[in-house]
FIKOLZA-1660 file (N, C-alpha, C; in steps of 0.1 Angstrom, whole numbers, plus 5000, padded with zeros to 4 digits):
% residues 242
   i   px   py   pz ch aa at
   1 5007 4990 4998  A  M  N
   1 4999 4996 5001  A  M CA
   1 5010 5013 5001  A  M  C
   2 5008 5023 4988  A  N  N
   2 5013 5033 4989  A  N CA
   2 5014 5041 5003  A  N  C
   3 5021 5049 5005  A  E  N
   3 5019 5059 5019  A  E CA
   3 5013 5071 5011  A  E  C
   4 5008 5079 5022  A  I  N
   4 5003 5093 5017  A  I CA
   4 5013 5101 5016  A  I  C
   5 5015 5111 5009  A  T  N
   5 5025 5121 5007  A  T CA
   5 5020 5135 5014  A  T  C
   6 5035 5142 5022  A  G  N
   6 5032 5152 5028  A  G CA
   6 5024 5160 5022  A  G  C
   7 5021 5160 5006  A  A  N
   7 5015 5173 5001  A  A CA
   7 5000 5167 5004  A  A  C
   8 4998 5154 4999  A  E  N
   8 4984 5149 5002  A  E CA
   8 4979 5149 5015  A  E  C
   9 4988 5150 5027  A  W  N
   9 4983 5153 5040  A  W CA
   9 4977 5161 5042  A  W  C
  10 4987 5174 5039  A  I  N
  10 4981 5191 5042  A  I CA
  10 4969 5190 5034  A  I  C
  11 4970 5185 5018  A  A  N
  11 4956 5192 5014  A  A CA
  11 4944 5181 5019  A  A  C
  12 4946 5169 5023  A  V  N
  12 4933 5170 5030  A  V CA
  12 4931 5173 5043  A  V  C
  13 4943 5175 5053  A  R  N
  13 4940 5187 5064  A  R CA
  13 4933 5197 5060  A  R  C
  14 4938 5201 5056  A  S  N
  14 4932 5215 5049  A  S CA
  14 4917 5218 5044  A  S  C
  15 4914 5207 5037  A  R  N
  15 4901 5206 5029  A  R CA
  15 4893 5199 5044  A  R  C
  16 4899 5196 5054  A  T  N
  16 4890 5192 5060  A  T CA
  16 4885 5201 5072  A  T  C
  17 4899 5210 5078  A  V  N
  17 4892 5220 5083  A  V CA
  17 4885 5232 5077  A  V  C
  18 4886 5233 5066  A  T  N
  18 4880 5244 5062  A  T CA
  18 4863 5237 5061  A  T  C
  19 4863 5228 5058  A  L  N
  19 4848 5220 5055  A  L CA
  19 4843 5220 5072  A  L  C
  20 4849 5217 5081  A  S  N
  20 4848 5219 5091  A  S CA
  20 4843 5233 5099  A  S  C
  21 4854 5240 5091  A  G  N
  21 4847 5259 5098  A  G CA
  21 4831 5264 5090  A  G  C
  22 4833 5255 5081  A  L  N
  22 4821 5263 5073  A  L CA
  22 4807 5256 5079  A  L  C
  23 4810 5243 5083  A  F  N
  23 4798 5237 5088  A  F CA
  23 4796 5242 5099  A  F  C
  24 4806 5244 5112  A  M  N
  24 4804 5249 5122  A  M CA
  24 4796 5265 5124  A  M  C
  25 4801 5273 5113  A  L  N
  25 4795 5287 5113  A  L CA
  25 4782 5282 5107  A  L  C
  26 4779 5276 5096  A  S  N
  26 4764 5273 5094  A  S CA
  26 4757 5267 5109  A  S  C
  27 4763 5257 5112  A  L  N
  27 4757 5252 5126  A  L CA
  27 4751 5265 5135  A  L  C
  28 4756 5271 5140  A  L  N
  28 4760 5282 5146  A  L CA
  28 4747 5290 5146  A  L  C
  29 4747 5294 5134  A  A  N
  29 4739 5301 5125  A  A CA
  29 4721 5294 5126  A  A  C
  30 4721 5286 5123  A  W  N
  30 4707 5276 5124  A  W CA
  30 4706 5276 5140  A  W  C
  31 4715 5273 5150  A  I  N
  31 4715 5272 5162  A  I CA
  31 4704 5285 5168  A  I  C
  32 4709 5299 5161  A  Y  N
  32 4704 5312 5167  A  Y CA
  32 4693 5312 5161  A  Y  C
  33 4687 5308 5152  A  L  N
  33 4675 5311 5144  A  L CA
  33 4663 5300 5149  A  L  C
  34 4674 5285 5155  A  L  N
  34 4660 5279 5161  A  L CA
  34 4658 5285 5174  A  L  C
  35 4666 5290 5184  A  S  N
  35 4661 5295 5196  A  S CA
  35 4655 5308 5199  A  S  C
  36 4651 5309 5184  A  G  N
  36 4645 5324 5184  A  G CA
  36 4651 5336 5179  A  G  C
  37 4664 5334 5181  A  A  N
  37 4671 5349 5175  A  A CA
  37 4664 5362 5181  A  A  C
  38 4665 5359 5192  A  G  N
  38 4662 5368 5202  A  G CA
  38 4650 5375 5202  A  G  C
  39 4643 5370 5197  A  M  N
  39 4624 5378 5188  A  M CA
  39 4615 5372 5203  A  M  C
  40 4614 5356 5205  A  E  N
  40 4607 5357 5218  A  E CA
  40 4604 5362 5228  A  E  C
  41 4614 5370 5235  A  P  N
  41 4613 5381 5245  A  P CA
  41 4605 5390 5242  A  P  C
  42 4608 5396 5231  A  M  N
  42 4598 5409 5227  A  M CA
  42 4582 5405 5220  A  M  C
  43 4582 5392 5218  A  G  N
  43 4569 5387 5211  A  G CA
  43 4561 5390 5224  A  G  C
  44 4569 5385 5238  A  A  N
  44 4559 5382 5249  A  A CA
  44 4551 5394 5251  A  A  C
  45 4557 5408 5246  A  M  N
  45 4555 5418 5249  A  M CA
  45 4545 5424 5240  A  M  C
  46 4531 5425 5242  A  A  N
  46 4523 5424 5233  A  A CA
  46 4524 5443 5228  A  A  C
  47 4524 5442 5214  A  G  N
  47 4522 5453 5203  A  G CA
  47 4538 5458 5204  A  G  C
  48 4547 5451 5211  A  M  N
  48 4560 5457 5211  A  M CA
  48 4572 5454 5201  A  M  C
  49 4572 5458 5191  A  A  N
  49 4584 5454 5179  A  A CA
  49 4596 5456 5182  A  A  C
  50 4600 5444 5174  A  P  N
  50 4618 5446 5175  A  P CA
  50 4625 5454 5175  A  P  C
  51 4633 5457 5176  A  G  N
  51 4645 5471 5171  A  G CA
  51 4649 5467 5160  A  G  C
  52 4656 5475 5152  A  W  N
  52 4662 5469 5138  A  W CA
  52 4677 5465 5143  A  W  C
  53 4685 5469 5153  A  P  N
  53 4696 5462 5159  A  P CA
  53 4695 5445 5155  A  P  C
  54 4683 5441 5165  A  L  N
  54 4679 5430 5167  A  L CA
  54 4674 5419 5154  A  L  C
  55 4669 5430 5144  A  V  N
  55 4658 5423 5132  A  V CA
  55 4672 5422 5123  A  V  C
  56 4681 5430 5123  A  A  N
  56 4694 5427 5119  A  A CA
  56 4704 5419 5116  A  A  C
  57 4704 5413 5131  A  A  N
  57 4712 5404 5137  A  A CA
  57 4707 5391 5129  A  A  C
  58 4692 5392 5134  A  M  N
  58 4685 5376 5126  A  M CA
  58 4686 5374 5115  A  M  C
  59 4687 5385 5106  A  W  N
  59 4684 5384 5090  A  W CA
  59 4701 5377 5090  A  W  C
  60 4712 5384 5094  A  S  N
  60 4723 5380 5090  A  S CA
  60 4723 5368 5095  A  S  C
  61 4716 5364 5105  A  A  N
  61 4721 5350 5108  A  A CA
  61 4715 5341 5096  A  A  C
  62 4706 5340 5091  A  M  N
  62 4694 5334 5080  A  M CA
  62 4704 5334 5068  A  M  C
  63 4711 5346 5065  A  M  N
  63 4715 5346 5053  A  M CA
  63 4732 5338 5053  A  M  C
  64 4736 5336 5067  A  V  N
  64 4752 5328 5070  A  V CA
  64 4744 5312 5069  A  V  C
  65 4731 5307 5072  A  A  N
  65 4726 5295 5077  A  A CA
  65 4723 5293 5066  A  A  C
  66 4717 5301 5051  A  M  N
  66 4708 5299 5037  A  M CA
  66 4720 5299 5030  A  M  C
  67 4730 5306 5029  A  M  N
  67 4743 5306 5017  A  M CA
  67 4755 5303 5022  A  M  C
  68 4760 5296 5031  A  V  N
  68 4774 5293 5032  A  V CA
  68 4772 5277 5025  A  V  C
  69 4761 5270 5031  A  P  N
  69 4759 5256 5026  A  P CA
  69 4764 5257 5011  A  P  C
  70 4756 5262 5006  A  S  N
  70 4756 5262 4989  A  S CA
  70 4768 5268 4980  A  S  C
  71 4779 5279 4989  A  A  N
  71 4788 5286 4986  A  A CA
  71 4800 5274 4990  A  A  C
  72 4800 5268 4995  A  A  N
  72 4810 5258 5002  A  A CA
  72 4819 5253 4993  A  A  C
  73 4812 5248 4977  A  P  N
  73 4821 5245 4972  A  P CA
  73 4836 5256 4965  A  P  C
  74 4828 5266 4964  A  V  N
  74 4836 5274 4955  A  V CA
  74 4847 5278 4968  A  V  C
  75 4843 5281 4982  A  I  N
  75 4853 5284 4991  A  I CA
  75 4863 5270 4992  A  I  C
  76 4858 5257 4991  A  L  N
  76 4865 5247 4991  A  L CA
  76 4877 5245 4981  A  L  C
  77 4872 5249 4967  A  L  N
  77 4881 5251 4958  A  L CA
  77 4892 5263 4959  A  L  C
  78 4883 5276 4963  A  Y  N
  78 4897 5282 4971  A  Y CA
  78 4907 5279 4979  A  Y  C
  79 4905 5273 4985  A  A  N
  79 4911 5266 4997  A  A CA
  79 4921 5257 4990  A  A  C
  80 4919 5249 4982  A  T  N
  80 4926 5240 4976  A  T CA
  80 4938 5247 4965  A  T  C
  81 4934 5258 4961  A  V  N
  81 4943 5263 4952  A  V CA
  81 4954 5272 4966  A  V  C
  82 4948 5273 4971  A  H  N
  82 4961 5284 4983  A  H CA
  82 4965 5271 4994  A  H  C
  83 4963 5261 4992  A  R  N
  83 4971 5249 5001  A  R CA
  83 4986 5251 5006  A  R  C
  84 4992 5253 4992  A  R  N
  84 5006 5251 4995  A  R CA
  84 5012 5264 4999  A  R  C
  85 5002 5274 5002  A  S  N
  85 5013 5285 5003  A  S CA
  85 5007 5289 5022  A  S  C
  86 5016 5294 5029  A  Q  N
  86 5020 5296 5036  A  Q CA
  86 5008 5306 5045  A  Q  C
  87 4999 5317 5038  A  D  N
  87 4993 5322 5043  A  D CA
  87 4978 5320 5038  A  D  C
  88 4980 5307 5036  A  S  N
  88 4967 5299 5031  A  S CA
  88 4951 5302 5037  A  S  C
  89 4956 5299 5049  A  P  N
  89 4940 5301 5060  A  P CA
  89 4935 5314 5060  A  P  C
  90 4942 5327 5063  A  P  N
  90 4941 5342 5059  A  P CA
  90 4936 5341 5048  A  P  C
  91 4943 5337 5037  A  A  N
  91 4935 5343 5024  A  A CA
  91 4917 5334 5020  A  A  C
  92 4920 5322 5028  A  T  N
  92 4906 5317 5027  A  T CA
  92 4896 5327 5034  A  T  C
  93 4902 5329 5044  A  A  N
  93 4893 5333 5057  A  A CA
  93 4887 5347 5049  A  A  C
  94 4898 5353 5039  A  A  N
  94 4893 5368 5038  A  A CA
  94 4881 5365 5026  A  A  C
  95 4885 5351 5016  A  F  N
  95 4873 5352 5008  A  F CA
  95 4859 5350 5013  A  F  C
  96 4859 5346 5023  A  L  N
  96 4850 5342 5031  A  L CA
  96 4841 5355 5037  A  L  C
  97 4853 5360 5040  A  A  N
  97 4845 5376 5047  A  A CA
  97 4843 5382 5039  A  A  C
  98 4848 5381 5025  A  G  N
  98 4841 5392 5013  A  G CA
  98 4830 5388 5006  A  G  C
  99 4830 5373 5007  A  Y  N
  99 4816 5370 5006  A  Y CA
  99 4804 5371 5016  A  Y  C
 100 4809 5371 5028  A  L  N
 100 4796 5371 5038  A  L CA
 100 4793 5390 5035  A  L  C
 101 4803 5394 5036  A  A  N
 101 4800 5410 5038  A  A CA
 101 4787 5418 5025  A  A  C
 102 4784 5407 5012  A  C  N
 102 4778 5411 5005  A  C CA
 102 4764 5408 5012  A  C  C
 103 4763 5397 5017  A  W  N
 103 4751 5391 5024  A  W CA
 103 4751 5403 5040  A  W  C
 104 4758 5407 5043  A  L  N
 104 4756 5412 5058  A  L CA
 104 4747 5429 5052  A  L  C
 105 4753 5435 5039  A  G  N
 105 4749 5447 5033  A  G CA
 105 4737 5440 5032  A  G  C
 106 4730 5430 5022  A  F  N
 106 4717 5427 5022  A  F CA
 106 4708 5427 5033  A  F  C
 107 4717 5419 5045  A  S  N
 107 4707 5416 5054  A  S CA
 107 4702 5432 5067  A  S  C
 108 4710 5442 5064  A  L  N
 108 4707 5453 5071  A  L CA
 108 4697 5462 5063  A  L  C
 109 4696 5461 5050  A  L  N
 109 4686 5469 5041  A  L CA
 109 4673 5461 5045  A  L  C
 110 4674 5447 5042  A  A  N
 110 4664 5440 5044  A  A CA
 110 4655 5438 5057  A  A  C
 111 4665 5443 5070  A  A  N
 111 4662 5443 5084  A  A CA
 111 4654 5458 5082  A  A  C
 112 4658 5464 5076  A  W  N
 112 4654 5479 5078  A  W CA
 112 4640 5478 5070  A  W  C
 113 4635 5471 5055  A  L  N
 113 4621 5472 5051  A  L CA
 113 4615 5460 5062  A  L  C
 114 4619 5455 5067  A  Q  N
 114 4611 5447 5076  A  Q CA
 114 4602 5453 5087  A  Q  C
 115 4614 5465 5095  A  V  N
 115 4606 5468 5105  A  V CA
 115 4600 5479 5099  A  V  C
 116 4599 5487 5085  A  A  N
 116 4593 5498 5078  A  A CA
 116 4580 5493 5076  A  A  C
 117 4579 5477 5069  A  A  N
 117 4567 5473 5063  A  A CA
 117 4561 5462 5065  A  A  C
 118 4568 5455 5076  A  T  N
 118 4557 5443 5079  A  T CA
 118 4553 5443 5093  A  T  C
 119 4541 5436 5094  A  S  N
 119 4535 5437 5112  A  S CA
 119 4543 5429 5121  A  S  C
 120 4543 5440 5130  A  P  N
 120 4555 5435 5142  A  P CA
 120 4550 5418 5149  A  P  C
 121 4542 5418 5145  A  M  N
 121 4534 5402 5154  A  M CA
 121 4539 5393 5144  A  M  C
 122 4533 5395 5131  A  S  N
 122 4537 5379 5124  A  S CA
 122 4548 5380 5116  A  S  C
 123 4556 5397 5112  A  M  N
 123 4568 5396 5105  A  M CA
 123 4566 5396 5091  A  M  C
 124 4554 5399 5088  A  A  N
 124 4549 5396 5074  A  A CA
 124 4543 5404 5068  A  A  C
 125 4541 5405 5049  A  L  N
 125 4529 5416 5047  A  L CA
 125 4516 5414 5051  A  L  C
 126 4509 5427 5054  A  G  N
 126 4497 5421 5056  A  G CA
 126 4487 5425 5045  A  G  C
 127 4492 5427 5035  A  S  N
 127 4483 5431 5015  A  S CA
 127 4486 5416 5014  A  S  C
 128 4474 5410 5007  A  Q  N
 128 4476 5399 5000  A  Q CA
 128 4485 5405 4985  A  Q  C
 129 4473 5417 4982  A  I  N
 129 4479 5423 4970  A  I CA
 129 4492 5430 4970  A  I  C
 130 4499 5431 4977  A  V  N
 130 4513 5434 4977  A  V CA
 130 4521 5420 4978  A  V  C
 131 4515 5412 4989  A  S  N
 131 4525 5397 4984  A  S CA
 131 4520 5394 4975  A  S  C
 132 4511 5394 4966  A  G  N
 132 4511 5386 4951  A  G CA
 132 4521 5391 4942  A  G  C
 133 4519 5405 4945  A  T  N
 133 4529 5415 4936  A  T CA
 133 4543 5409 4937  A  T  C
 134 4548 5409 4951  A  L  N
 134 4560 5403 4953  A  L CA
 134 4564 5393 4946  A  L  C
 135 4555 5382 4951  A  L  N
 135 4556 5369 4945  A  L CA
 135 4557 5366 4932  A  L  C
 136 4550 5374 4924  A  I  N
 136 4548 5372 4908  A  I CA
 136 4568 5380 4902  A  I  C
 137 4566 5393 4911  A  A  N
 137 4579 5398 4906  A  A CA
 137 4592 5388 4909  A  A  C
 138 4590 5380 4920  A  A  N
 138 4604 5371 4921  A  A CA
 138 4601 5361 4909  A  A  C
 139 4591 5354 4906  A  G  N
 139 4589 5343 4894  A  G CA
 139 4598 5349 4887  A  G  C
 140 4591 5363 4882  A  L  N
 140 4598 5365 4867  A  L CA
 140 4608 5370 4867  A  L  C
 141 4614 5375 4878  A  Y  N
 141 4631 5372 4884  A  Y CA
 141 4635 5360 4876  A  Y  C
 142 4632 5351 4880  A  Q  N
 142 4637 5336 4884  A  Q CA
 142 4641 5330 4867  A  Q  C
 143 4631 5335 4859  A  L  N
 143 4632 5334 4843  A  L CA
 143 4643 5346 4836  A  L  C
 144 4642 5356 4843  A  S  N
 144 4651 5366 4838  A  S CA
 144 4664 5357 4833  A  S  C
 145 4673 5368 4821  A  P  N
 145 4684 5365 4816  A  P CA
 145 4693 5369 4825  A  P  C
 146 4695 5379 4836  A  L  N
 146 4700 5381 4846  A  L CA
 146 4699 5373 4859  A  L  C
 147 4691 5367 4863  A  K  N
 147 4692 5352 4873  A  K CA
 147 4699 5346 4863  A  K  C
 148 4698 5339 4851  A  D  N
 148 4705 5328 4843  A  D CA
 148 4720 5333 4846  A  D  C
 149 4725 5345 4839  A  A  N
 149 4736 5345 4841  A  A CA
 149 4743 5346 4858  A  A  C
 150 4739 5353 4865  A  C  N
 150 4743 5347 4878  A  C CA
 150 4744 5338 4883  A  C  C
 151 4735 5330 4881  A  L  N
 151 4735 5316 4886  A  L CA
 151 4744 5305 4878  A  L  C
 152 4747 5310 4865  A  G  N
 152 4757 5302 4859  A  G CA
 152 4773 5306 4863  A  G  C
 153 4775 5318 4866  A  R  N
 153 4785 5319 4877  A  R CA
 153 4786 5313 4886  A  R  C
 154 4775 5309 4897  A  C  N
 154 4777 5303 4907  A  C CA
 154 4774 5291 4907  A  C  C
 155 4772 5286 4898  A  R  N
 155 4773 5270 4891  A  R CA
 155 4788 5265 4887  A  R  C
 156 4794 5275 4883  A  S  N
 156 4809 5269 4877  A  S CA
 156 4820 5282 4882  A  S  C
 157 4825 5272 4898  A  P  N
 157 4833 5281 4907  A  P CA
 157 4849 5278 4900  A  P  C
 158 4850 5267 4894  A  A  N
 158 4866 5269 4886  A  A CA
 158 4868 5277 4877  A  A  C
 159 4858 5281 4871  A  Q  N
 159 4855 5294 4859  A  Q CA
 159 4860 5304 4864  A  Q  C
 160 4849 5307 4873  A  F  N
 160 4850 5321 4881  A  F CA
 160 4863 5321 4884  A  F  C
 161 4868 5310 4895  A  L  N
 161 4883 5314 4900  A  L CA
 161 4893 5319 4889  A  L  C
 162 4892 5311 4879  A  A  N
 162 4901 5308 4869  A  A CA
 162 4901 5324 4864  A  A  C
 163 4891 5329 4860  A  R  N
 163 4890 5341 4856  A  R CA
 163 4890 5354 4859  A  R  C
 164 4889 5352 4878  A  H  N
 164 4888 5367 4883  A  H CA
 164 4896 5365 4895  A  H  C
 165 4905 5356 4898  A  Y  N
 165 4912 5352 4908  A  Y CA
 165 4924 5364 4907  A  Y  C
 166 4926 5369 4920  A  R  N
 166 4939 5380 4923  A  R CA
 166 4948 5368 4939  A  R  C
 167 4960 5375 4933  A  P  N
 167 4969 5367 4948  A  P CA
 167 4966 5375 4959  A  P  C
 168 4972 5369 4970  A  G  N
 168 4970 5375 4985  A  G CA
 168 4955 5382 4994  A  G  C
 169 4960 5386 5006  A  P  N
 169 4943 5387 5009  A  P CA
 169 4937 5394 5010  A  P  C
 170 4943 5407 5001  A  T  N
 170 4935 5417 4992  A  T CA
 170 4925 5409 4980  A  T  C
 171 4935 5404 4972  A  G  N
 171 4925 5399 4964  A  G CA
 171 4917 5384 4965  A  G  C
 172 4922 5379 4974  A  A  N
 172 4909 5373 4980  A  A CA
 172 4895 5379 4987  A  A  C
 173 4898 5390 4996  A  V  N
 173 4884 5399 5000  A  V CA
 173 4876 5402 4985  A  V  C
 174 4886 5404 4977  A  R  N
 174 4881 5408 4960  A  R CA
 174 4872 5400 4953  A  R  C
 175 4876 5390 4955  A  L  N
 175 4869 5379 4948  A  L CA
 175 4859 5371 4957  A  L  C
 176 4861 5373 4974  A  G  N
 176 4848 5371 4980  A  G CA
 176 4837 5381 4978  A  G  C
 177 4839 5392 4976  A  L  N
 177 4830 5403 4974  A  L CA
 177 4827 5399 4960  A  L  C
 178 4834 5395 4950  A  L  N
 178 4825 5395 4936  A  L CA
 178 4816 5383 4935  A  L  C
 179 4822 5371 4938  A  H  N
 179 4814 5359 4941  A  H CA
 179 4798 5360 4948  A  H  C
 180 4804 5365 4960  A  G  N
 180 4791 5372 4967  A  G CA
 180 4779 5383 4960  A  G  C
 181 4786 5387 4954  A  A  N
 181 4776 5397 4942  A  A CA
 181 4767 5387 4933  A  A  C
 182 4775 5383 4927  A  Y  N
 182 4765 5371 4919  A  Y CA
 182 4754 5361 4929  A  Y  C
 183 4762 5358 4941  A  C  N
 183 4752 5349 4946  A  C CA
 183 4740 5359 4951  A  C  C
 184 4743 5371 4954  A  L  N
 184 4732 5380 4957  A  L CA
 184 4724 5382 4943  A  L  C
 185 4729 5388 4932  A  G  N
 185 4721 5386 4917  A  G CA
 185 4713 5372 4917  A  G  C
 186 4716 5364 4923  A  C  N
 186 4711 5347 4923  A  C CA
 186 4697 5348 4926  A  C  C
 187 4704 5358 4937  A  C  N
 187 4691 5350 4949  A  C CA
 187 4685 5359 4955  A  C  C
 188 4685 5373 4953  A  W  N
 188 4678 5380 4964  A  W CA
 188 4662 5384 4965  A  W  C
 189 4655 5381 4955  A  L  N
 189 4644 5381 4953  A  L CA
 189 4637 5370 4957  A  L  C
 190 4644 5355 4957  A  L  N
 190 4639 5346 4966  A  L CA
 190 4639 5352 4981  A  L  C
 191 4642 5354 4986  A  M  N
 191 4644 5363 4999  A  M CA
 191 4632 5368 5003  A  M  C
 192 4622 5373 4991  A  A  N
 192 4610 5384 4992  A  A CA
 192 4594 5368 4998  A  A  C
 193 4602 5355 4995  A  L  N
 193 4591 5346 5000  A  L CA
 193 4591 5350 5015  A  L  C
 194 4598 5355 5025  A  L  N
 194 4603 5356 5039  A  L CA
 194 4592 5366 5041  A  L  C
 195 4590 5376 5034  A  F  N
 195 4582 5388 5037  A  F CA
 195 4566 5382 5037  A  F  C
 196 4566 5374 5028  A  V  N
 196 4553 5371 5021  A  V CA
 196 4548 5357 5036  A  V  C
 197 4557 5351 5038  A  V  N
 197 4550 5339 5050  A  V CA
 197 4556 5339 5063  A  V  C
 198 4564 5352 5065  A  G  N
 198 4568 5356 5079  A  G CA
 198 4582 5350 5080  A  G  C
 199 4590 5361 5080  A  V  N
 199 4601 5365 5080  A  V CA
 199 4608 5349 5091  A  V  C
 200 4602 5347 5104  A  M  N
 200 4609 5339 5112  A  M CA
 200 4603 5325 5109  A  M  C
 201 4597 5323 5098  A  N  N
 201 4591 5311 5096  A  N CA
 201 4603 5298 5094  A  N  C
 202 4607 5290 5103  A  I  N
 202 4620 5286 5099  A  I CA
 202 4618 5274 5091  A  I  C
 203 4605 5268 5087  A  A  N
 203 4601 5261 5078  A  A CA
 203 4606 5262 5062  A  A  C
 204 4600 5277 5057  A  W  N
 204 4601 5285 5045  A  W CA
 204 4618 5284 5048  A  W  C
 205 4627 5292 5052  A  V  N
 205 4642 5294 5056  A  V CA
 205 4643 5281 5051  A  V  C
 206 4646 5268 5058  A  A  N
 206 4646 5256 5056  A  A CA
 206 4646 5254 5042  A  A  C
 207 4634 5256 5034  A  A  N
 207 4632 5252 5021  A  A CA
 207 4639 5261 5012  A  A  C
 208 4640 5274 5014  A  L  N
 208 4648 5282 5007  A  L CA
 208 4662 5278 5007  A  L  C
 209 4669 5271 5020  A  T  N
 209 4681 5271 5014  A  T CA
 209 4685 5256 5008  A  T  C
 210 4673 5249 5008  A  L  N
 210 4671 5236 4999  A  L CA
 210 4672 5242 4983  A  L  C
 211 4662 5248 4982  A  L  N
 211 4660 5256 4966  A  L CA
 211 4675 5262 4962  A  L  C
 212 4682 5268 4971  A  V  N
 212 4691 5277 4967  A  V CA
 212 4703 5264 4964  A  V  C
 213 4704 5260 4974  A  A  N
 213 4712 5244 4972  A  A CA
 213 4712 5237 4961  A  A  C
 214 4699 5234 4954  A  A  N
 214 4698 5228 4945  A  A CA
 214 4700 5237 4932  A  A  C
 215 4693 5250 4929  A  E  N
 215 4700 5256 4917  A  E CA
 215 4710 5256 4914  A  E  C
 216 4722 5258 4931  A  K  N
 216 4736 5257 4926  A  K CA
 216 4742 5247 4921  A  K  C
 217 4735 5237 4929  A  L  N
 217 4746 5226 4929  A  L CA
 217 4744 5216 4919  A  L  C
 218 4731 5211 4915  A  L  N
 218 4725 5200 4911  A  L CA
 218 4723 5201 4897  A  L  C
 219 4725 5189 4889  A  P  N
 219 4724 5191 4872  A  P CA
 219 4712 5196 4869  A  P  C
 220 4712 5207 4862  A  G  N
 220 4699 5210 4859  A  G CA
 220 4693 5217 4865  A  G  C
 221 4702 5228 4872  A  G  N
 221 4698 5235 4884  A  G CA
 221 4692 5249 4878  A  G  C
 222 4696 5253 4867  A  Q  N
 222 4689 5267 4856  A  Q CA
 222 4671 5260 4855  A  Q  C
 223 4668 5247 4851  A  W  N
 223 4658 5245 4851  A  W CA
 223 4649 5244 4863  A  W  C
 224 4659 5239 4874  A  I  N
 224 4646 5235 4886  A  I CA
 224 4645 5257 4891  A  I  C
 225 4654 5265 4888  A  A  N
 225 4652 5279 4893  A  A CA
 225 4642 5282 4882  A  A  C
 226 4638 5282 4873  A  R  N
 226 4627 5279 4865  A  R CA
 226 4616 5275 4865  A  R  C
 227 4614 5262 4870  A  I  N
 227 4603 5255 4877  A  I CA
 227 4598 5263 4887  A  I  C
 228 4604 5270 4898  A  A  N
 228 4604 5275 4907  A  A CA
 228 4598 5291 4903  A  A  C
 229 4603 5295 4894  A  G  N
 229 4596 5309 4891  A  G CA
 229 4581 5306 4888  A  G  C
 230 4578 5297 4878  A  A  N
 230 4564 5297 4877  A  A CA
 230 4554 5295 4884  A  A  C
 231 4562 5286 4894  A  G  N
 231 4555 5285 4909  A  G CA
 231 4554 5297 4914  A  G  C
 232 4564 5307 4917  A  L  N
 232 4559 5317 4926  A  L CA
 232 4550 5324 4919  A  L  C
 233 4548 5325 4901  A  I  N
 233 4544 5337 4896  A  I CA
 233 4526 5329 4897  A  I  C
 234 4526 5317 4898  A  A  N
 234 4509 5311 4902  A  A CA
 234 4510 5316 4914  A  A  C
 235 4518 5313 4927  A  W  N
 235 4513 5315 4937  A  W CA
 235 4507 5333 4940  A  W  C
 236 4517 5341 4935  A  G  N
 236 4514 5354 4936  A  G CA
 236 4498 5352 4927  A  G  C
 237 4498 5352 4915  A  A  N
 237 4485 5353 4913  A  A CA
 237 4473 5350 4923  A  A  C
 238 4473 5339 4924  A  L  N
 238 4468 5333 4936  A  L CA
 238 4459 5341 4945  A  L  C
 239 4468 5345 4950  A  L  N
 239 4469 5360 4963  A  L CA
 239 4460 5369 4958  A  L  C
 240 4466 5372 4944  A  I  N
 240 4460 5387 4942  A  I CA
 240 4444 5381 4939  A  I  C
 241 4443 5371 4930  A  A  N
 241 4431 5366 4929  A  A CA
 241 4419 5364 4938  A  A  C
 242 4425 5361 4953  A  G  N
 242 4419 5353 4963  A  G CA
 242 4414 5367 4976  A  G  C
% end
């Protein structure tokens, strides 16, 4: 039996450490959400809406829980590219930080919209017409060329890294920001579902996580996106008609 070489051992160990870190990050985010994300004490106070900082923290945790699993392949590939470099862990961490920074910015905006536009008790939109319109918009976006282009970048991590790679931690942050921007362009309107069904609806958070992962990772992911888009349009039309 051939003994494992030092380079192979380093590669396996680096991949294991990176994968374990991503798993723990996602797990902690899910634990925070399942514990109520700090919302339960506020809900006990009748008519008391949670403040924007608490809502922003909840949205940030949701984005980590939902997006890190489907981003794992490109993060692992980036770590593999750098596994022989002494600054490999910082570069991989910088890539992840850049990626999450895009979703943090989205979370801050989504939290502001939630505080401004949704019911403090249900954390959902109160109007069926507005909800239906939002669902139809999300469905149409699923069928759009922009969605298709962003999803194509997310589904081709090797091509993305080969085209946009820059060396060093600064290059890693830039690359993470760029990949995060493509991911945001791919998925941002899917988050509209949370305004319709309730932002802290854990079942729908889990369902969206699976949908995003299926679009990005499964064969035929672009068709999955289109089928989901058609379903959202039909759902929105039913809400408006009802």
